[in-house]
Backbone as JSON, one array per atom type, in Angstrom:
{
  "sequence": "MHNFRELKVWQKGRILVKEIYLLTLNFPKAETFGLTDQMRRASVSIPANIAEGSGRKSNKDFKRFLEYAYGSALELETHIYLSYDVNYIDEPTLNNFLKIIHEIEKMITGLDNSIN",
  "N": [[74.69, 75.04, -64.56], [72.44, 74.98, -67.38], [69.46, 76.17, -68.67], [68.02, 74.14, -70.94], [65.71, 74.26, -72.61], [65.14, 76.94, -72.68], [66.97, 77.76, -74.46], [67.57, 79.45, -77.55], [68.77, 77.93, -79.75], [68.37, 75.25, -79.39], [65.8, 75.05, -79.43], [65.49, 75.86, -82.18], [66.73, 73.71, -83.1], [64.97, 71.43, -82.74], [63.03, 72.11, -84.51], [64.27, 71.66, -86.78], [64.66, 68.98, -86.82], [62.14, 68.33, -87.01], [61.51, 68.97, -89.72], [63.62, 67.5, -91.04], [62.79, 64.83, -90.68], [60.15, 65.06, -92.05], [61.11, 65.82, -94.64], [62.79, 63.51, -95.41], [60.8, 61.65, -95.48], [59.84, 61.34, -98.22], [61.9, 60.12, -99.22], [63.51, 57.38, -101.25], [62.42, 54.11, -100.5], [64.36, 52.35, -100.38], [66.45, 53.62, -99.09], [65.94, 53.75, -96.45], [67.58, 52.4, -94.37], [69.89, 53.77, -94.84], [70.89, 56.76, -96.18], [68.62, 58.22, -95.11], [68.29, 57.4, -92.38], [70.56, 58.09, -91.42], [70.49, 60.87, -91.74], [68.28, 61.45, -90.17], [69.46, 60.69, -87.63], [71.55, 62.51, -87.17], [70.49, 64.63, -87.23], [68.28, 64.61, -85.1], [70.57, 64.29, -83.24], [71.59, 66.85, -82.85], [69.89, 68.91, -81.05], [69.67, 67.03, -79.06], [72.32, 66.69, -77.95], [72.71, 69.28, -77.19], [70.8, 69.57, -75.17], [71.75, 67.63, -73.3], [74.26, 68.4, -72.75], [73.74, 70.81, -71.29], [73.02, 70.22, -68.99], [75.19, 69.23, -67.55], [77.61, 69.61, -64.96], [79.76, 71.22, -65.32], [81.21, 74.26, -67.17], [82.89, 73.49, -69.0], [82.38, 70.86, -69.59], [79.86, 71.31, -70.88], [80.56, 72.81, -73.28], [81.91, 70.96, -74.43], [79.83, 68.98, -75.25], [78.63, 70.8, -76.95], [80.37, 70.97, -78.94], [79.93, 68.34, -79.7], [77.52, 68.74, -80.9], [77.55, 70.43, -82.86], [79.33, 69.31, -84.53], [77.67, 67.35, -85.46], [76.04, 68.86, -86.82], [77.62, 69.52, -89.2], [77.94, 67.03, -90.15], [75.19, 66.55, -90.87], [74.8, 68.41, -92.82], [76.47, 67.61, -94.85], [75.13, 65.23, -95.44], [72.95, 66.51, -96.52], [73.91, 67.77, -98.69], [74.56, 65.43, -100.0], [72.17, 64.22, -100.69], [71.21, 66.12, -102.73], [73.14, 65.51, -104.43], [72.31, 63.09, -105.45], [70.05, 63.29, -106.36], [67.64, 63.49, -104.77], [66.77, 65.68, -103.54], [65.83, 68.89, -104.51], [67.58, 71.85, -105.91], [66.48, 74.48, -104.68], [65.41, 73.28, -102.4], [67.86, 72.29, -101.39], [69.31, 74.7, -100.88], [67.62, 75.85, -99.05], [67.74, 74.04, -96.76], [70.45, 74.27, -96.11], [70.66, 76.94, -95.36], [69.37, 76.82, -92.66], [70.82, 75.2, -91.53], [73.28, 76.32, -91.38], [72.7, 78.58, -89.82], [72.08, 77.1, -87.45], [74.54, 76.23, -86.82], [76.15, 78.49, -86.38], [74.88, 79.46, -84.22], [75.5, 77.72, -82.48], [78.15, 78.06, -82.12], [78.11, 80.72, -81.29], [77.08, 80.37, -78.86], [78.82, 78.78, -77.8], [80.98, 80.24, -77.47], [80.17, 82.24, -75.55], [80.21, 80.9, -73.17], [82.04, 80.9, -70.31]],
  "CA": [[73.7, 74.41, -65.48], [71.84, 75.91, -68.03], [68.13, 75.34, -69.23], [68.11, 73.94, -72.45], [64.45, 74.74, -73.02], [65.03, 78.25, -73.12], [68.1, 78.16, -75.64], [67.08, 79.34, -79.22], [69.37, 76.99, -80.66], [67.86, 74.02, -78.84], [64.53, 75.24, -80.12], [65.7, 75.6, -83.84], [67.1, 72.42, -83.56], [63.88, 70.7, -82.8], [62.28, 72.37, -85.78], [65.09, 71.21, -87.7], [64.53, 67.52, -86.62], [60.91, 67.8, -87.66], [61.73, 69.26, -91.2], [64.35, 66.62, -91.6], [61.93, 63.75, -90.78], [59.44, 65.12, -93.16], [61.9, 65.47, -96.01], [63.02, 62.04, -95.67], [59.5, 60.52, -95.85], [59.89, 61.23, -99.67], [63.27, 59.35, -100.07], [63.3, 55.92, -101.54], [62.5, 53.4, -99.31], [65.86, 51.55, -100.14], [67.42, 54.49, -98.45], [65.64, 53.69, -94.94], [68.57, 52.37, -93.34], [71.01, 54.42, -95.46], [70.86, 58.13, -95.96], [67.28, 58.42, -94.23], [68.68, 56.97, -91.2], [71.68, 58.82, -91.2], [70.01, 62.02, -91.88], [67.41, 61.66, -89.03], [70.17, 60.39, -86.5], [72.4, 63.6, -87.17], [69.56, 65.89, -86.87], [68.37, 64.33, -83.64], [71.69, 64.64, -82.34], [72.06, 68.4, -82.37], [69.24, 69.37, -79.93], [69.96, 66.13, -77.75], [73.63, 67.0, -77.23], [72.64, 70.49, -76.37], [70.2, 69.46, -73.9], [72.77, 66.85, -72.27], [75.46, 69.07, -72.17], [73.25, 71.88, -70.63], [72.75, 69.47, -67.68], [76.37, 68.88, -66.94], [77.8, 70.46, -63.96], [80.76, 72.28, -65.59], [80.91, 74.84, -68.65], [83.93, 72.68, -69.95], [81.47, 69.57, -70.25], [78.69, 71.82, -71.73], [81.26, 72.92, -74.44], [82.22, 69.65, -75.21], [78.65, 68.58, -76.01], [78.31, 71.66, -77.93], [81.14, 70.61, -79.99], [79.47, 67.23, -80.7], [76.04, 69.06, -81.84], [78.29, 71.2, -84.0], [79.79, 68.17, -85.49], [76.26, 66.44, -86.04], [75.46, 69.74, -88.04], [78.52, 69.29, -90.11], [77.34, 65.56, -90.6], [73.93, 66.91, -91.72], [75.03, 69.31, -93.84], [76.85, 66.74, -95.8], [73.88, 64.57, -96.02], [72.07, 67.33, -97.33], [74.71, 67.96, -100.28], [74.84, 64.06, -100.79], [70.77, 64.13, -101.02], [71.26, 66.95, -103.43], [73.87, 64.82, -105.33], [71.76, 61.81, -105.91], [68.6, 63.85, -106.98], [66.7, 63.31, -103.65], [66.2, 66.88, -103.32], [66.3, 69.94, -105.61], [68.37, 73.11, -105.4], [65.96, 75.1, -103.61], [65.36, 72.52, -100.89], [69.23, 72.05, -100.75], [69.4, 75.95, -100.13], [67.01, 76.03, -97.66], [68.28, 73.45, -95.7], [71.74, 74.83, -95.72], [70.67, 78.18, -94.68], [68.64, 76.57, -91.6], [71.72, 74.21, -90.87], [74.26, 77.35, -91.07], [72.26, 79.36, -88.76], [72.15, 76.64, -86.23], [75.96, 76.08, -86.57], [76.67, 80.03, -86.27], [74.32, 79.7, -82.94], [76.17, 76.82, -81.53], [79.62, 78.88, -81.92], [77.95, 81.78, -80.39], [76.59, 79.79, -77.57], [80.1, 78.07, -77.04], [81.82, 81.44, -77.19], [79.58, 82.8, -74.65], [80.51, 80.39, -72.1], [83.4, 81.0, -69.89]],
  "C": [[72.97, 75.19, -66.1], [70.31, 75.23, -68.36], [67.79, 75.4, -70.43], [66.83, 74.31, -73.29], [64.26, 76.16, -73.37], [66.0, 78.86, -74.1], [67.34, 78.05, -76.9], [67.67, 78.36, -79.92], [68.92, 75.77, -80.46], [66.29, 73.98, -79.63], [64.47, 75.39, -81.73], [65.89, 74.45, -84.33], [66.16, 71.33, -83.67], [63.05, 71.01, -83.87], [63.01, 71.62, -86.88], [64.85, 69.73, -87.83], [63.22, 67.39, -87.25], [60.91, 67.77, -89.2], [62.49, 67.96, -91.66], [63.43, 65.27, -91.83], [60.95, 63.71, -91.96], [59.88, 64.99, -94.54], [62.4, 64.29, -96.53], [61.78, 61.13, -95.83], [59.3, 60.55, -97.24], [60.97, 60.62, -100.19], [62.75, 57.99, -100.38], [63.27, 54.88, -100.36], [63.86, 52.22, -99.2], [66.83, 52.42, -99.11], [66.94, 54.55, -96.65], [66.67, 53.32, -94.1], [69.76, 52.77, -93.91], [71.12, 56.06, -95.07], [69.52, 58.76, -95.23], [67.65, 58.44, -92.96], [69.46, 57.81, -90.58], [71.55, 60.32, -90.98], [69.2, 62.49, -90.63], [68.27, 61.48, -87.65], [70.94, 61.78, -86.11], [71.53, 64.82, -86.84], [69.1, 65.61, -85.32], [69.72, 64.83, -82.6], [72.14, 65.94, -81.79], [71.13, 68.77, -81.23], [69.59, 68.28, -78.87], [71.34, 66.73, -77.29], [73.98, 68.15, -76.48], [72.06, 70.55, -75.02], [70.98, 68.46, -72.89], [73.89, 67.58, -71.92], [75.01, 70.31, -71.14], [73.24, 71.34, -69.18], [73.97, 69.12, -66.97], [76.76, 69.94, -65.96], [78.9, 71.59, -64.12], [80.68, 72.81, -66.98], [81.8, 73.96, -69.55], [83.13, 71.42, -70.56], [80.33, 70.02, -71.05], [79.21, 72.08, -73.09], [81.57, 71.87, -75.25], [80.86, 68.91, -75.92], [78.08, 69.56, -77.07], [79.01, 71.49, -79.13], [80.57, 69.19, -80.54], [78.25, 67.56, -81.33], [76.73, 69.68, -82.89], [78.64, 70.02, -85.1], [78.6, 67.44, -86.24], [75.86, 67.52, -87.08], [76.07, 69.86, -89.29], [77.96, 68.16, -90.9], [76.17, 65.89, -91.31], [73.65, 67.55, -92.83], [75.57, 68.6, -95.07], [75.94, 66.01, -96.26], [73.27, 65.32, -97.05], [72.63, 67.36, -98.71], [74.5, 66.4, -100.84], [73.31, 64.07, -101.43], [70.63, 64.82, -102.26], [71.75, 66.12, -104.83], [73.32, 63.72, -106.11], [70.37, 62.05, -106.37], [67.49, 63.76, -106.16], [65.95, 64.67, -103.53], [66.55, 67.88, -104.57], [67.23, 71.22, -104.97], [67.64, 73.88, -104.47], [65.79, 74.47, -102.31], [66.87, 72.52, -100.51], [69.46, 73.33, -100.05], [68.92, 76.28, -98.91], [67.46, 75.5, -96.57], [69.81, 73.91, -95.17], [71.77, 76.18, -94.89], [70.13, 77.91, -92.99], [70.01, 76.0, -91.04], [73.03, 75.33, -90.53], [73.79, 78.14, -90.05], [72.45, 78.7, -87.52], [73.68, 76.43, -85.76], [76.52, 77.6, -85.9], [75.81, 80.05, -84.33], [74.9, 78.7, -81.99], [77.52, 77.47, -81.27], [79.34, 79.8, -80.94], [77.64, 81.45, -79.01], [78.12, 79.26, -76.83], [81.12, 79.24, -76.76], [81.37, 82.39, -75.91], [79.84, 82.27, -73.22], [81.82, 80.66, -71.64], [83.75, 79.85, -69.34]]
}
């Protein structure tokens, strides 16, 4: 078992969740149960799956949860693009979030590769 609190990717995931919540506060109220909800759920899923997987008894199980976290990062990446497409965010905001998400995706992959 791994201590998820010590994992940099989990720590960065928590920061991302906060940033997504702050970002979506500016979205139209009509999106409360649409894009806003989807983005928040996908972002929360990243560190949550890392934490849950770290508590599993086998590395195989941990790797499976890292796959879920990676999938949630890809989902969130898509939501960020869609937010840009519908003019909820500008290009600098798009690029900033893509940079953060890509870094987390690389960290998840690196952690996955480091587990035997």
